[in-house]
C-alpha positions in Angstrom: 8.0 -52.6 62.4 5.3 -52.0 59.9 5.8 -51.7 56.2 3.6 -49.2 54.4 3.2 -49.5 50.6 3.2 -46.1 48.9 1.6 -46.0 45.5 3.5 -44.1 42.9 2.2 -40.7 42.0 1.2 -40.6 38.3 1.0 -37.2 36.8 -1.7 -37.0 34.2 -0.9 -34.6 31.4 -3.5 -31.8 30.9 -3.9 -30.6 27.3 -2.8 -27.0 26.7 -5.2 -24.2 26.2 -4.8 -22.2 23.0 -5.5 -18.5 22.9 -4.2 -15.3 21.2 -4.9 -11.6 20.7 -4.4 -9.7 17.5 -4.0 -6.1 16.4 -4.3 -4.8 12.9 -3.0 -1.6 11.4 -4.7 -1.6 8.0 -3.3 -4.7 6.3 -0.5 -5.3 8.8 -1.6 -7.6 11.7 0.3 -8.8 14.7 -0.6 -11.8 16.8 0.3 -12.6 20.4 -0.2 -16.1 21.8 -1.8 -16.2 25.3 -1.8 -20.0 25.3 -1.1 -21.8 28.5 -0.2 -25.3 29.8 0.2 -26.9 33.2 2.8 -29.3 34.6 4.0 -31.7 33.5 3.2 -30.3 30.0 4.8 -27.4 28.2 3.9 -26.0 24.9 6.3 -27.3 22.3 5.0 -26.0 19.0 2.8 -23.2 17.5 1.0 -23.6 14.2 -0.7 -20.5 12.7 -2.9 -20.3 9.6 -3.9 -16.8 8.5 -6.8 -17.5 6.3 -5.1 -16.5 3.0 -2.8 -19.5 2.6 0.0 -18.1 4.7 1.3 -19.9 7.8 3.8 -19.4 10.7 5.4 -21.4 13.5 6.4 -18.4 15.5 5.0 -17.8 19.0 4.0 -14.2 18.2 4.0 -13.7 14.4 3.1 -10.7 12.2 1.4 -10.9 8.8 0.6 -8.5 6.0 -2.6 -9.2 4.0 -3.1 -8.1 0.4 -6.6 -6.6 0.2 -8.3 -3.9 -1.9 -11.3 -3.5 0.6 -11.9 -4.5 4.2 -11.8 -8.3 4.3 -12.4 -10.9 7.0 -10.0 -13.7 7.5 -10.2 -16.8 9.7 -7.0 -17.1 11.7 -6.3 -20.4 13.6 -3.7 -21.2 16.2 -3.0 -24.8 17.1 -0.7 -25.4 20.0 0.9 -28.8 20.9 2.6 -29.6 24.2 5.5 -31.9 24.8 3.2 -34.9 25.4 1.5 -34.5 22.1 -1.7 -33.0 23.4 -3.2 -30.1 21.3 -5.8 -27.3 21.4 -7.1 -24.9 18.8 -8.2 -21.3 18.9 -9.9 -19.6 15.9 -10.7 -15.9 15.5 -11.9 -13.6 12.7 -9.5 -10.9 11.7 -10.4 -7.9 9.5 -7.7 -6.4 7.3 -8.1 -3.2 5.4 -6.0 -1.6 2.6 -3.4 0.8 3.7 -4.5 4.5 3.6 -3.2 6.7 0.8 -1.5 9.9 2.0 -1.6 12.7 -0.6 0.0 16.1 -0.4 -0.9 19.0 -2.7 -3.1 16.8 -4.8 -6.7 15.6 -4.8 -8.1 12.3 -5.9 -11.5 11.9 -7.7 -12.2 8.4 -8.9 -9.5 7.3 -11.2 -7.8 10.7 -11.6 -5.4 12.8 -9.5 -5.2 16.6 -9.9 -2.3 18.6 -8.6 -2.1 22.4 -8.6 1.2 24.4 -8.8 1.3 28.1 -8.0 3.0 30.3 -10.5 4.8 33.3 -8.9 5.9 35.1 -12.0 4.9 35.0 -15.7 6.3 31.7 -16.9 6.3 28.8 -19.3 6.4 25.2 -17.8 8.3 22.1 -18.8 7.4 18.6 -17.6 10.0 15.8 -17.4 9.4 12.2 -16.6 12.1 11.5 -14.1 10.9 8.1 -13.0 8.5 5.4 -14.3 7.8 2.1 -12.6 4.1 1.6 -13.4 2.4 -0.9 -15.7 -1.3 0.1 -15.9 -2.2 0.3 -19.5 -3.6 3.7 -20.6 -2.3 5.7 -17.7 -1.6 9.3 -18.8 -0.5 12.7 -17.7 -2.6 15.6 -19.0 -3.3 19.3 -18.5 -7.0 19.4 -17.9 -9.4 21.9 -19.6 -9.5 24.7 -20.5 -5.9 24.0 -21.7 -6.5 20.3 -22.5 -3.0 19.3 -23.4 -2.5 15.5 -23.7 1.1 15.6 -22.4 2.2 12.0 -21.9 -0.2 9.4 -23.2 0.4 5.8 -22.2 2.9 7.1 -19.6 3.8 3.7 -18.3 5.3 2.9 -21.7 7.3 6.1 -22.0 11.0 6.5 -21.3 12.3 8.2 -18.2 14.0 11.5 -19.2 11.4 12.6 -21.8 10.5 16.3 -21.5 7.5 18.3 -22.9 6.3 21.8 -22.6 2.6 22.7 -22.1 0.8 23.7 -25.3 -2.7 24.7 -26.1 -5.1 27.4 -27.3 -6.4 28.0 -30.8 -3.0 27.8 -32.3 -1.6 25.1 -30.0 1.2 27.4 -29.0 3.3 27.3 -25.9 1.2 28.4 -22.9 2.5 31.3 -20.8 1.1 31.2 -17.3 0.5 34.6 -15.7 1.8 35.5 -12.2 -0.7 34.4 -9.6 -2.2 31.6 -11.8 -2.0 27.9 -11.3 -0.8 25.0 -13.4 -3.1 22.0 -13.0 -1.5 18.6 -13.8 -3.6 15.5 -14.0 -2.7 11.8 -13.6 -5.3 9.5 -15.2 -5.2 6.0 -13.9 -5.0 3.2 -16.5 -6.2 -0.4 -16.3 -4.4 -3.5 -15.1 -3.6 -6.4 -17.3 -5.4 -9.8 -16.8 -2.7 -11.1 -14.5 -3.0 -8.2 -12.0 -6.7 -7.4 -11.6 -6.4 -5.6 -8.2 -6.3 -1.8 -8.5 -6.8 0.7 -5.6 -7.3 4.5 -5.7 -4.5 6.6 -7.2 -2.9 9.5 -5.3 -0.1 12.1 -5.6 2.5 14.0 -3.6 3.9 17.4 -4.5 7.2 18.7 -3.1 9.1 21.9 -3.9 8.1 25.4 -4.6 8.2 27.8 -7.6 10.0 27.4 -10.0 10.8 23.7 -9.4 8.5 20.9 -8.2 8.4 17.1 -8.1 5.1 15.3 -8.3 5.1 11.6 -7.3 2.1 9.6 -8.4 0.8 6.4 -6.9 -1.1 4.6 -9.6 -3.1 2.3 -7.2 -1.6 -0.9 -8.5 -0.9 -3.9 -6.2 -2.7 -2.5 -3.2 -1.7 -4.0 0.1 1.5 -5.5 -1.3 4.8 -5.0 0.6 6.0 -1.4 0.1 2.8 -0.1 -1.3 1.7 2.6 -1.7 5.2 3.8 -2.7 4.4 7.0 -4.7 7.0 6.1 -7.2 4.9 4.8 -10.2 5.3 8.0 -12.1 7.6 10.8 -10.9 7.3 14.1 -12.7 9.7 17.0 -12.5 8.1 20.4 -13.3 10.2 23.5 -14.0 8.9 27.0 -14.6 10.9 29.4 -16.7 10.2 33.1 -16.4 9.0 35.0 -19.5 9.7 38.7 -19.5 
């Protein structure tokens, strides 16, 4: 009989390998870990930093950046296995501000112009049906040749206010002829010192003659959750036939 000594098998832990992929839709980015580990180790924790101060401990997190122009961020994933071994993967991610989608309006710089088609000879009434903006100096005007300053400092006005469109040499109520257009302009204001980021304004028009709703996005807080919301100034427009 012969006794054979068998040395114990010692499994040496191999550190994990960190890795991830990312996909960004404008400012909304999703991250998928492709990290691996081999026996006897298993990945125990994930630690993400997104380059803007935000962090996550999820395997596959999502993150929304706040940007006013395409901006690069350094994203780091640190994985730690059950034996305490770690590895780090770093990538550069580019986030862009969300696109503005406008309907029936055009944007030029800091102003938005919306055209409404008049079917029959009419006067027009404008009503502020919603206000949630805070850009100082924002205003609603009727551009030249009428040139009516309808709602100055619109962000400081009260919802429910109504005004007709006046102009001409005698500053009388304007009668729009059939086949003409009413042009309504939103002029973007300026942010206060605590909110310096401002993007491009835009507008939506819904409805047809004689009733429309114009929803303006003032460009404030670009990239924030829920923006652009096209709810900063909501204007109800009503045409009344003149016989």
